[in-house]
Every structure is written in structure tokens, then in C-alpha cells.
C-alpha positions as CSV (number, residue, x, y, z in Angstrom):
1,M,-0.3,0.1,-0.1
2,S,1.5,3.2,-0.9
3,K,2.1,6.3,1.4
4,I,-0.7,8.7,1.4
5,Q,-0.1,11.9,0.0
6,T,-2.3,15.1,-0.1
7,S,-2.5,18.5,-1.6
8,E,-2.4,21.9,0.3
9,P,-5.9,22.9,1.5
10,K,-8.1,24.9,-0.8
11,T,-10.2,27.4,-0.1
12,L,-13.8,26.2,-1.7
13,W,-16.3,28.6,0.0
14,K,-15.9,31.5,2.4
15,L,-19.2,30.9,3.9
16,K,-18.3,31.4,7.6
17,C,-20.6,28.5,8.5
18,K,-21.4,28.6,12.4
19,L,-21.6,25.1,12.6
20,G,-20.7,23.5,9.2
21,E,-21.4,19.4,9.2
22,G,-23.1,16.8,6.9
23,T,-20.7,16.6,3.9
24,L,-22.3,14.5,0.9
25,W,-21.0,14.1,-2.5
26,V,-23.6,13.9,-5.1
27,K,-22.1,12.6,-8.1
28,E,-25.4,13.4,-10.9
29,H,-25.1,16.8,-9.9
30,N,-21.1,17.4,-9.5
31,S,-21.9,18.6,-6.2
32,I,-20.6,18.6,-2.6
33,Y,-23.6,18.8,-0.2
34,F,-23.5,20.4,3.5
35,V,-25.2,21.9,6.3
36,D,-25.0,24.6,8.6
37,I,-26.8,23.4,11.5
38,K,-27.3,26.4,13.5
39,K,-27.9,28.9,10.5
40,K,-30.5,26.2,9.2
41,Q,-29.3,25.7,5.9
42,I,-28.1,23.3,3.1
43,C,-25.3,24.7,0.9
44,I,-24.5,23.1,-2.4
45,L,-21.4,23.8,-4.4
46,N,-21.2,22.4,-8.0
47,T,-17.6,21.8,-8.7
48,N,-17.8,21.9,-12.4
49,N,-19.2,25.5,-12.5
50,N,-18.6,26.7,-9.4
51,K,-22.3,27.5,-9.0
52,K,-23.5,27.8,-5.3
53,K,-26.8,27.6,-3.8
54,I,-28.3,27.9,-0.1
55,F,-31.5,26.1,0.8
56,K,-33.1,27.0,4.1
57,V,-35.2,24.9,6.3
58,N,-37.2,25.8,9.1
59,K,-35.2,23.7,11.8
60,E,-31.6,23.1,13.0
61,I,-30.4,20.2,10.4
62,G,-27.7,17.9,11.2
63,F,-27.3,15.8,8.1
64,L,-29.0,15.1,4.7
65,A,-29.1,11.9,2.4
66,H,-29.8,11.5,-1.5
67,I,-32.9,9.2,-2.6
68,R,-32.9,10.5,-6.3
69,D,-33.1,13.4,-8.5
70,N,-33.7,16.3,-6.2
71,I,-35.4,14.2,-3.5
72,F,-33.3,13.9,-0.2
73,I,-34.0,12.8,3.5
74,L,-32.9,15.5,6.0
75,G,-32.0,14.8,9.7
76,L,-34.0,17.8,11.3
77,Q,-34.4,18.8,14.8
78,G,-37.0,16.1,16.1
79,E,-37.7,15.1,12.6
80,L,-36.4,12.8,9.5
81,R,-38.0,14.7,6.5
82,I,-38.3,13.5,3.0
83,Q,-38.4,16.7,0.2
84,N,-37.6,17.7,-3.0
85,L,-35.1,20.5,-2.5
86,K,-36.2,21.7,-6.3
87,S,-40.0,22.2,-5.7
88,K,-39.5,22.5,-2.0
89,K,-42.7,19.9,-1.7
90,I,-42.5,17.8,1.8
91,I,-43.4,13.9,0.7
92,K,-43.1,12.4,4.4
93,S,-42.0,13.3,7.9
94,I,-41.1,10.9,10.6
95,L,-40.7,12.1,14.0
96,I,-37.6,11.4,16.3
97,E,-37.6,11.5,20.1
98,P,-40.8,13.7,20.4
99,D,-40.6,13.2,24.5
100,I,-36.9,14.7,24.4
101,K,-37.6,18.2,23.3
102,L,-33.9,19.5,23.6
103,N,-32.4,16.7,21.6
104,R,-31.7,17.3,17.8
105,T,-30.1,14.9,15.0
106,N,-26.4,15.3,14.5
107,D,-24.6,13.6,11.9
108,G,-25.7,10.8,9.6
109,K,-24.7,8.3,6.7
110,T,-26.0,5.7,4.7
111,D,-24.6,1.9,5.0
112,P,-23.4,-0.2,1.7
113,A,-27.1,-1.3,1.9
114,G,-28.7,2.0,1.5
115,N,-29.8,2.4,5.2
116,L,-29.5,5.5,7.0
117,W,-27.9,5.5,10.1
118,F,-27.9,8.9,12.3
119,G,-27.3,10.1,16.2
120,T,-29.0,12.6,18.2
121,M,-27.7,14.6,21.0
122,D,-28.6,17.2,23.6
123,N,-29.0,20.4,21.8
124,L,-27.7,22.5,24.8
125,E,-24.4,20.4,24.8
126,R,-24.9,19.7,28.4
127,K,-22.6,17.0,30.0
128,I,-25.5,14.3,29.9
129,E,-26.1,11.2,28.0
130,K,-29.6,11.7,25.9
131,G,-28.0,11.0,22.7
132,S,-28.8,7.5,20.8
133,L,-27.8,5.7,17.4
134,Y,-30.9,5.3,15.1
135,K,-31.1,3.0,11.9
136,L,-34.1,4.0,9.1
137,D,-34.6,0.8,7.1
138,K,-36.2,1.0,3.6
139,N,-39.5,0.4,4.9
140,L,-39.1,3.8,6.8
141,I,-39.0,1.8,10.2
142,L,-36.9,3.3,12.9
143,T,-34.8,1.2,15.2
144,K,-32.9,2.5,18.2
145,V,-29.5,0.5,18.1
146,D,-27.6,2.2,20.7
147,T,-27.6,4.9,23.6
148,N,-25.8,6.8,26.1
149,Y,-24.0,9.2,23.9
150,M,-23.4,12.9,24.7
151,I,-22.3,14.1,21.2
152,T,-23.0,11.5,18.3
153,N,-20.7,11.7,15.5
154,G,-20.1,9.5,12.6
155,P,-20.7,6.7,11.4
156,A,-18.3,5.3,8.9
157,F,-19.2,1.9,7.6
158,I,-16.5,-0.8,6.9
159,D,-19.4,-3.1,5.6
160,Q,-23.2,-3.4,6.5
161,Y,-22.5,-4.7,9.7
162,N,-19.3,-2.9,10.9
163,F,-19.0,0.6,11.7
164,Y,-16.8,3.3,13.4
165,H,-19.2,5.7,15.6
166,T,-18.0,8.5,17.9
167,D,-19.0,10.3,21.1
168,S,-17.1,13.6,20.6
169,S,-17.6,14.8,24.1
170,K,-16.0,11.4,25.4
171,K,-13.4,12.0,22.9
172,L,-14.1,8.5,21.9
173,I,-14.1,6.4,18.4
174,Y,-16.0,3.3,18.7
175,K,-15.6,0.1,16.6
176,I,-19.0,-1.6,16.6
177,K,-20.3,-4.8,15.0
178,I,-24.1,-5.7,14.8
179,N,-25.9,-8.7,13.5
180,K,-28.8,-9.0,11.2
181,K,-31.2,-7.9,13.9
182,D,-29.3,-4.7,14.7
183,K,-27.9,-5.7,17.8
184,I,-24.9,-4.7,19.0
185,I,-22.5,-7.9,19.4
186,S,-19.2,-5.8,19.7
187,K,-18.5,-2.6,20.6
188,K,-14.6,-1.6,21.5
189,I,-12.9,1.8,21.7
190,F,-11.2,2.0,18.8
191,K,-9.3,5.3,19.6
192,K,-9.3,7.9,22.4
193,F,-8.3,11.4,21.8
194,P,-5.8,13.2,24.3
195,I,-7.0,16.8,25.2
196,K,-4.5,18.6,23.2
197,D,-5.9,16.9,19.5
198,G,-9.5,18.3,20.0
199,S,-12.4,16.2,19.9
200,P,-13.1,13.4,16.9
201,D,-16.2,14.7,14.8
202,G,-17.2,13.4,11.2
203,M,-15.4,11.0,9.5
204,T,-15.3,8.7,6.6
205,L,-13.1,5.9,5.0
206,D,-10.9,5.3,2.0
207,K,-10.7,2.3,-0.3
208,N,-8.0,1.0,2.2
209,Q,-10.0,1.4,5.2
210,N,-8.2,3.8,6.5
211,L,-10.4,6.1,8.8
212,W,-10.3,9.9,8.0
213,V,-11.2,11.9,11.0
214,A,-12.3,15.6,11.5
215,H,-10.6,16.9,14.4
216,Y,-13.1,19.6,16.4
217,H,-10.8,22.4,18.1
218,G,-7.8,20.2,16.5
219,A,-7.4,22.3,13.2
220,C,-6.8,19.2,11.2
221,V,-8.0,15.8,9.6
222,S,-6.2,12.6,10.8
223,V,-5.9,9.3,8.8
224,F,-5.8,5.9,11.1
225,N,-5.2,2.8,9.5
226,K,-7.2,-0.4,10.7
227,K,-4.8,-0.9,13.7
228,G,-5.6,2.8,14.8
229,N,-2.2,3.9,13.8
230,L,-2.1,7.7,12.8
231,I,-0.5,7.3,9.1
232,H,-1.3,10.9,8.0
233,K,-2.6,14.2,8.8
234,I,-3.8,17.3,7.0
235,E,-3.3,20.7,9.0
236,L,-6.0,23.3,8.2
237,P,-6.3,27.1,9.0
238,A,-9.6,26.6,10.9
239,K,-9.7,25.6,14.3
240,N,-12.9,23.4,14.5
241,I,-12.7,21.0,11.6
242,T,-16.3,19.3,11.7
243,N,-16.8,16.8,8.7
244,C,-15.2,15.1,5.6
245,T,-16.2,13.0,2.7
246,F,-14.7,11.7,-0.9
247,G,-15.9,13.2,-3.8
248,G,-14.7,14.6,-7.1
249,K,-14.6,13.2,-10.6
250,K,-12.3,10.3,-9.3
251,N,-13.6,10.1,-5.9
252,S,-10.1,10.8,-4.6
253,E,-10.9,14.5,-3.2
254,I,-11.7,15.3,0.0
255,F,-14.3,18.1,1.1
256,I,-14.1,19.2,4.6
257,T,-16.2,21.3,6.6
258,S,-15.5,23.5,9.5
259,A,-17.2,25.7,12.1
260,T,-16.9,29.3,14.0
261,K,-19.2,28.1,16.8
262,G,-17.6,29.1,20.1
263,M,-14.6,31.0,18.9
264,N,-13.7,33.8,20.5
265,A,-12.1,37.1,18.8
266,R,-8.5,35.9,19.3
267,E,-9.3,32.6,18.0
268,L,-11.1,33.9,14.9
269,K,-8.2,36.2,14.3
270,K,-5.6,33.3,14.4
271,Y,-7.8,30.8,12.5
272,S,-9.4,33.4,10.0
273,Y,-10.6,30.7,7.5
274,S,-13.0,29.1,10.2
275,G,-16.3,28.3,8.8
276,F,-15.2,27.7,5.2
277,L,-15.5,24.6,3.1
278,F,-12.0,23.3,2.1
279,S,-11.0,20.5,-0.6
280,V,-7.7,18.7,-0.4
281,K,-6.5,16.3,-3.7
282,T,-5.6,12.7,-2.7
283,N,-3.6,10.0,-4.2
284,T,-6.3,7.5,-2.9
285,R,-9.9,6.9,-3.5
286,G,-13.0,7.1,-1.1
287,F,-16.3,5.0,-1.4
288,L,-19.5,6.6,-3.0
289,Q,-21.9,6.9,-0.3
290,K,-24.9,5.1,-1.1
291,K,-28.3,6.5,-1.7
292,F,-31.0,6.0,0.6
293,I,-32.8,3.0,-0.4
294,L,-36.5,3.0,-0.3
295,S,-38.5,-0.2,-0.7
296,N,-40.7,-0.5,-4.2
297,E,-43.6,-0.2,-2.2
298,K,-42.7,3.1,-0.3
299,K,-41.5,4.3,-3.7
300,R,-44.8,3.8,-5.1
301,S,-46.7,5.3,-2.4
302,L,-44.7,8.4,-1.8
303,L,-42.8,9.2,-5.2
């Protein structure tokens, strides 16, 4: 396996996101999608023509996943929403944790079978374990898979039954194995971050199953091999690095979001690129994230 090589970070969008998150490459649109949770925005950049669009929603949004055409599933505070972003038509709404009013969704990704996985967290970021990990399947059945998280992040899928998931507050990345009934059969600590490295945030895998992890308060993206050893690092001119995903023409470019949330004037001056969207070219490739796959019955009834 060749040594990982990366280019200098390129600034793609000087957006000053308060809390950029939820990176998603949509190949058919030649576009990187991401969100600003606190500004309630979906941001879209077409990398072919550099056209930028911002789609506003009425709730804080943690992530989105592609279904088809302009139809996406949005992870909103207290709700999963299937919506056409072009027509703005809301197709379906699924409530999440209606009994925990102060929770919101955070990060979410699809697995290799097209199921949607996402986490919840306390929106006030108190030191309480109110967050959970969920799976939404093709029949829109929601399953709670794991509990007792402070700030959920990830997940990143090795395959349908093995994945990494993070509790950012605890500075832990877990390696989790589930069975066919979505029961956890193994949950081990893959990596614990020291205080100086910030907190593990969003993450993605490359074709060699190296884990690329954004560092909140750490100004970098680290790459760990299967054994958890650090094999590469991308330094960035932003303090709070929040999420990353592969995309571009050869799926060899990594797109990175950041945040200004919680930064003081001195930090904003030192890390003046905070809140921007970056891209970095690599000599490796990532996995194209699966679309969220609906059953034929649900397609017929909804789409």
C-alpha cells in the first residue's frame, strides 16, 4: 500500500458557517452538499461550474442523504423529512424522540445496503447522555440501536455490519459490530483522543479502510489505519474541523467543513478561515456514499 499523499487545502467557499456539517457528494449533480446546523441551511456547490446555492429549512439540520433526482432525506431537529429541494415539496415526515424536546439530530450516513444511520444529542450540549444511535430502513422503520451518547458523530461503514461511531464529548471513536437484527454484538474503543488533539467529529473511510477523522478544536483531519495508528495528517487554517467526505471526478478529493461556533475574537483572528469549506486532493479514493434506498412499496406510495 502506497503512502498517503495530499495537496495543500484549497478554500472552496468562504461561507463562515457557524456549524458546518453533513458533507455529502452527489455524483450526478457534480456537487458537494453540506449543512450549517445553526443557520438552518443546506449549502450546495457544483464543482464543475462553481455555482453555489443555499436552501433554507425551518429547523436545525444535522445531515442529508440522497434518494434520487432532487429528493433527499433531511435530518432535522426532532424530525426526518423526505423533501424535494427543487420544488420544496415535503413528501414525508417521521418524528424522532418527541419526548426529548431539547435533543436534535447530529451526523448521519447511509450504510452499504442503503439504510440511513444517524445520531441524536442534547442541543444545549450539556454533559448528559441523552443521545442515541438510530437506523432507518427501506420501509421507513426506525430502530434505536445504541444509547447513552453525549454528542454522536460519524458513522463510517466498513460494511453493512461493521462501522465506526463517535462520542465527541467523550473523545472516543468506537468500532461496532451488529448482527442482522441490528443488535450490537461488539463495541470496542478504537481510539481515544488526548485533550490536545481536540475531539473526533465527522469521519469517512477510504478504499483501504483507513479512517479519516475531522478534529473539532484540533485544526486538522487525521488518517488512522485499521490498527488505529496515525498514518497521515492534514493541517487546516480553521480551528473547528467538523466533517469530511470523498468526492470529485475520481472520488479522490476530500471535502472538509468547519465551524466558528464557540470561538472568541483571538481565535477567529488566528484561524481566520474558520467556517469555510475546503477541498484536498489525495492519491487514494473513498467510497461513494450509497443513496438512501426505499422499498418499491414506499417508492410507489411516496414518489
